[in-house]
C-alpha positions in Angstrom: -31.5 -30.3 -28.4 -34.9 -32.3 -29.1 -35.4 -34.2 -32.6 -38.6 -36.0 -33.4 -40.2 -36.0 -29.9 -37.3 -37.8 -28.4 -34.4 -36.3 -25.9 -30.6 -36.5 -26.4 -28.6 -35.6 -23.4 -25.7 -33.3 -24.3 -22.4 -33.9 -22.5 -21.6 -32.2 -19.2 -19.7 -28.5 -19.5 -17.9 -27.0 -16.8 -18.0 -23.6 -15.7 -14.8 -22.0 -14.4 -14.8 -19.2 -11.7 -11.1 -18.0 -12.0 -8.8 -21.1 -10.4 -12.2 -22.6 -9.3 -13.6 -25.2 -11.8 -17.5 -26.0 -11.1 -19.3 -28.6 -12.8 -22.7 -27.8 -14.5 -24.3 -30.5 -16.7 -26.6 -29.3 -19.4 -29.2 -31.7 -20.6 -31.7 -31.9 -23.7 -35.3 -32.0 -24.1 -38.0 -29.3 -23.5 -38.7 -29.6 -19.8 -36.5 -28.8 -16.3 -35.4 -32.0 -14.7 -32.6 -32.7 -12.0 -29.2 -33.6 -12.9 -27.7 -36.6 -11.3 -24.0 -37.3 -10.9 -21.2 -36.0 -8.5 -20.5 -32.8 -10.5 -24.0 -31.6 -10.8 -25.7 -33.2 -7.8 -28.9 -31.2 -6.8 -28.6 -28.5 -9.6 -31.7 -27.7 -12.0 -31.1 -27.8 -15.6 -33.3 -27.0 -18.8 -33.1 -29.7 -21.1 -33.2 -27.9 -24.7 -29.6 -27.2 -24.3 -30.1 -23.5 -23.4 -28.4 -22.1 -20.3 -30.9 -20.6 -17.7 -29.4 -17.4 -17.6 -27.2 -15.3 -20.1 -25.1 -12.3 -19.9 -23.8 -9.8 -22.6 -20.6 -9.6 -24.0 -19.3 -6.2 -23.3 -16.5 -3.7 -24.5 -14.9 -1.7 -22.0 -11.9 -0.3 -20.1 -10.9 -3.4 -17.7 -8.7 -3.2 -14.7 -7.2 -5.7 -12.4 -8.1 -4.0 -9.2 -7.1 -5.7 -5.9 -8.1 -4.7 -2.2 -5.6 -5.8 0.6 -5.9 -4.8 4.1 -3.6 -2.4 5.5 -2.6 -0.6 8.9 -2.4 3.1 9.6 0.4 4.7 11.0 3.4 7.0 10.7 6.5 7.0 8.6 10.0 6.3 9.1 10.0 5.0 12.9 13.5 5.1 14.4 15.0 5.8 17.8 16.7 9.0 18.5 19.7 8.9 20.9 20.9 11.4 23.5 23.9 13.9 22.6 26.0 14.9 25.3 26.1 13.0 28.7 23.8 14.5 31.3 20.5 14.3 33.3 17.2 14.2 31.0 15.2 17.1 32.8 12.3 17.4 30.3 10.7 15.1 27.7 7.9 15.9 25.1 4.6 13.9 25.4 3.9 11.0 23.4 2.2 12.2 20.0 3.7 15.4 20.0 4.9 16.8 16.5 8.2 18.6 16.8 9.2 20.7 13.7 12.3 22.6 12.9 13.8 24.8 15.6 11.7 23.2 18.2 12.7 21.6 21.5 13.5 17.9 21.3 14.1 17.2 25.0 15.8 18.8 27.8 19.3 17.7 29.8 21.0 19.2 32.6 18.3 21.8 32.2 19.4 22.7 28.6 17.1 22.2 25.6 18.4 20.2 22.3 16.9 21.7 19.3 15.5 19.9 16.2 17.2 21.4 12.8 16.8 19.3 9.4 19.4 17.1 8.0 20.2 13.8 6.8 23.3 13.3 8.8 23.5 13.1 12.6 24.8 15.5 14.8 28.2 13.5 15.9 30.8 16.2 16.6 31.5 19.7 17.9 31.1 22.2 14.8 33.3 25.4 14.9 35.3 27.7 12.4 37.6 26.2 10.1 35.4 22.7 9.9 34.4 21.4 6.8 31.6 18.7 5.5 28.4 18.0 4.9 27.1 18.3 8.5 28.4 22.0 8.1 26.3 22.4 5.4 23.2 21.2 7.1 24.2 23.9 9.8 24.5 26.6 7.1 21.1 25.7 5.5 19.4 25.9 8.7 20.7 29.2 9.6 19.7 30.7 6.4 16.2 29.1 6.3 15.7 30.5 9.7 16.8 34.1 9.0 19.9 34.2 10.8 22.1 34.3 7.7 20.8 35.7 5.0 24.2 36.2 3.0 25.4 32.9 3.8 26.7 30.7 1.0 25.3 27.5 1.4 28.8 25.2 1.5 30.8 22.5 3.6 33.2 25.2 5.0 32.5 26.9 8.5 33.1 30.5 7.7 33.4 33.7 9.9 30.0 34.4 8.9 28.8 31.0 10.0 30.0 31.6 13.3 28.2 35.2 13.6 24.9 33.3 11.9 25.2 31.0 14.9 25.8 33.3 17.7 22.6 35.2 16.7 20.7 31.7 16.9 22.3 30.9 20.3 21.3 34.5 21.5 17.8 34.0 20.7 17.6 30.7 22.3 19.0 31.6 25.5 22.5 29.9 24.8 26.1 31.3 25.4 27.1 33.1 22.2 30.4 31.0 21.7 29.8 30.6 17.7 30.4 26.8 18.1 27.8 24.1 18.6 27.6 20.3 19.0 24.8 17.4 20.3 24.6 19.2 23.6 22.4 22.0 21.4 21.8 20.3 18.4 19.9 17.0 16.7 19.6 16.8 13.1 16.4 14.7 11.5 15.5 14.9 7.7 12.1 16.3 8.8 9.6 17.1 11.5 9.3 14.0 13.8 6.2 12.9 15.9 7.0 11.5 19.5 5.7 7.7 19.0 7.3 6.5 22.5 9.5 7.6 25.3 12.9 5.4 25.9 13.5 7.1 29.1 12.2 9.2 31.8 13.0 12.2 33.5 15.9 11.7 35.6 17.8 9.2 33.4 20.8 9.5 32.3 21.4 10.2 28.5 24.2 10.4 26.3 25.5 9.1 22.8 24.1 5.7 22.0 21.2 6.0 24.9 17.6 6.0 23.2 15.7 8.9 24.4 12.6 8.8 22.1 11.1 6.5 19.6 10.1 8.9 16.9 8.3 8.9 13.4 7.9 11.2 10.7 4.7 13.4 11.1 3.0 12.5 7.8 0.4 9.4 8.0 1.0 6.3 5.8 -0.4 2.9 5.6 1.4 -0.3 5.1 0.2 -3.4 3.3 1.5 -6.6 2.8 1.1 -8.4 -0.3 1.7 -12.1 -1.5 5.0 -12.1 -3.6 3.0 -13.0 -6.6 1.1 -9.8 -6.1 3.9 -7.6 -6.0 3.4 -5.8 -9.2 0.3 -4.7 -8.5 1.9 -2.4 -6.1 4.8 -0.9 -7.9 6.2 2.6 -6.6 4.1 5.4 -8.2 0.8 3.1 -8.3 -2.3 5.2 -7.5 -4.6 3.4 -5.0 -7.9 4.2 -3.0 -7.8 3.9 0.9 -11.1 3.5 2.7 -10.4 5.0 6.1 -12.0 3.6 9.5 -14.7 5.9 9.1 -15.5 4.7 5.9 -14.2 7.8 4.0 -12.2 7.0 0.7 -9.0 9.2 -0.1 -6.4 9.0 -2.9 -2.9 7.9 -2.3 0.1 5.9 -4.0 2.4 3.4 -3.4 5.7 5.0 -2.1 7.9 2.3 -1.7 8.3 -1.7 -1.5 10.4 -3.7 0.4 13.1 -5.7 -1.6 13.1 -8.5 0.2 10.1 -11.0 1.3 9.5 -12.7 4.6 7.0 -15.4 5.7 4.5 -14.8 8.5 4.6 -17.0 11.5 2.7 -20.1 11.3 -1.0 -20.0 11.8 -1.6 -20.7 15.6 -5.2 -22.0 14.8 -4.0 -24.9 12.0 0.1 -24.7 12.2 -0.1 -23.7 8.4 2.9 -21.6 7.0 1.6 -18.6 5.2 2.9 -17.5 2.0 5.9 -15.3 1.7 4.8 -11.5 1.8 6.2 -8.0 0.7 5.6 -4.7 2.9 5.0 -1.9 0.8 4.1 1.9 2.0 1.3 3.8 0.9 1.1 7.7 1.2 -1.6 10.1 1.1 -2.5 12.5 -1.8 -3.7 14.9 0.8 -2.6 14.2 4.3 -4.9 16.7 5.7 -7.9 14.5 5.0 -6.6 11.4 6.9 -8.3 10.7 10.3 -8.1 7.8 12.4 -6.1 6.7 15.6 -2.6 5.1 15.0 -2.6 1.4 14.1 -6.3 1.5 13.0 -7.2 -0.8 10.2 -8.0 0.6 6.7 -8.8 -1.4 3.0 -6.4 -0.3 0.4 -7.7 -0.8 -3.4 -4.9 -1.3 -5.7 -5.6 -0.3 -9.4 -3.3 -2.7 -11.1 -3.3 -2.9 -14.9 -5.9 -1.3 -17.3 -6.8 -2.9 -20.8 -8.8 -0.3 -22.7 -11.8 -1.0 -25.3 -11.8 -5.0 -24.6 -14.3 -7.4 -25.1 -15.3 -8.8 -21.6 -17.6 -11.7 -20.0 -18.3 -12.6 -16.5 -15.7 -15.0 -15.1 -18.1 -17.4 -14.1 -19.1 -17.9 -18.1 -15.8 -19.5 -18.8 -16.2 -23.3 -19.7 -13.2 -25.8 -19.5 -13.3 -27.4 -22.9 -12.9 -31.3 -23.2 -9.9 -30.4 -25.7 -8.2 -28.1 -23.4 -8.4 -24.3 -23.0 -11.4 -22.4 -22.4 -14.6 -21.3 -24.1 -18.1 -19.6 -23.9 -21.5 -20.6 -24.7 -23.1 -18.2 -27.3 -26.6 -18.0 -27.4 -28.1 -17.0 -30.5 -31.4 -17.6 -32.4 -32.7 -20.1 -29.8 -29.4 -22.1 -30.4 -26.3 -22.3 -28.2 -22.9 -23.1 -29.3 -19.3 -23.4 -27.9 -16.7 -20.6 -29.2 -13.2 -21.1 -27.8 -11.5 -18.2 -26.4 -8.2 -16.5 -25.4 -8.1 -15.1 -21.8 -6.6 -11.7 -21.1 -6.9 -9.4 -18.0 -9.0 -10.5 -15.1 -10.5 -7.9 -12.9 -13.9 -6.7 -11.5 -15.6 -9.8 -11.7 -14.8 -10.1 -15.7 -12.2 -11.5 -17.6 -11.1 -10.2 -21.2 -11.7 -12.6 -24.1 -10.9 -12.7 -27.9 -12.0 -15.3 -30.4 -13.3 -15.6 -33.8 -16.6 -14.4 -34.2 -17.4 -12.7 -30.8 -18.7 -9.4 -31.0 -20.2 -6.9 -28.3 -23.7 -7.6 -27.1 -23.7 -11.5 -28.1 -25.1 -13.3 -25.2 -23.3 -15.9 -23.2 -24.5 -18.5 -20.6 -23.7 -18.3 -17.2 -24.6 -20.4 -14.4 -27.5 -19.4 -12.4 -27.0 -18.0 -8.5 
């Protein structure tokens, strides 16, 4: 500060932006002068010890929001193998969604129908059989109206046989009361044809892929640095920006338990950091538009601290004794106040320290 008309130079201070420290020298006096030196070359500073700009300390709710790139796609991609041996005589088109009790493909002129269940159809089912696959069959027959009185358990009863015959009659099949992979394929839910793995005229059978399918629901896949994985815990709310610019709500459905490293950057040959992959689902799938594999942006809400004091990140000073502070401006004077840092987010940082109050002005570097 100026004293008896003479000038005294104040020591240089360093503003910090996240992990990057930017030198900004402040010089005493009453005029504006250029500061020399490697850390402040070419910057103009006031010589009265006051910063060119200030920003108020604000009390607010602060969230550590993070934006990441993602890819719009479909859930649960997997290969669907053939059932009984035969020649493929019909296949659905790419992009078609197949639902419960609709045809998946046709072999030797006979359609194979999709029913819902977690376990694959791997054997002939008939009276007297028991198991979870029998339970799946009975549940489907009941849901489709062929066995209103069926008890959904793991025993293939005479009632199951009669319900199955009614289903076979309506699908143009011989009413044998028995069924197997040549008539039925189980999948957990409706499927969408992603790709054909064979063509009409090819031979099919157990272990031979016929279609690559996905779930019918849209989802987004994102990759996060391992250090940011906690921002994407299952259930975390997100906002997704779609290719057309529309913003929709969603949540993190799952996160891979293992990390993987991307291939070396082909431009510089640098190893990229380890990543984890997360799946994001939509609150209202009907809102989602955009072609498969289109790029989207996902904003993770992260952690929220309520009613805290915050300053712009670039208001932070690296103190000579270590730690961080802010330059508080009051009554035409500036003083350094050490601060304890909290949450970073939205370009601001949570601070606490002796004497800090909402509305106080703190110095920030010129932009």
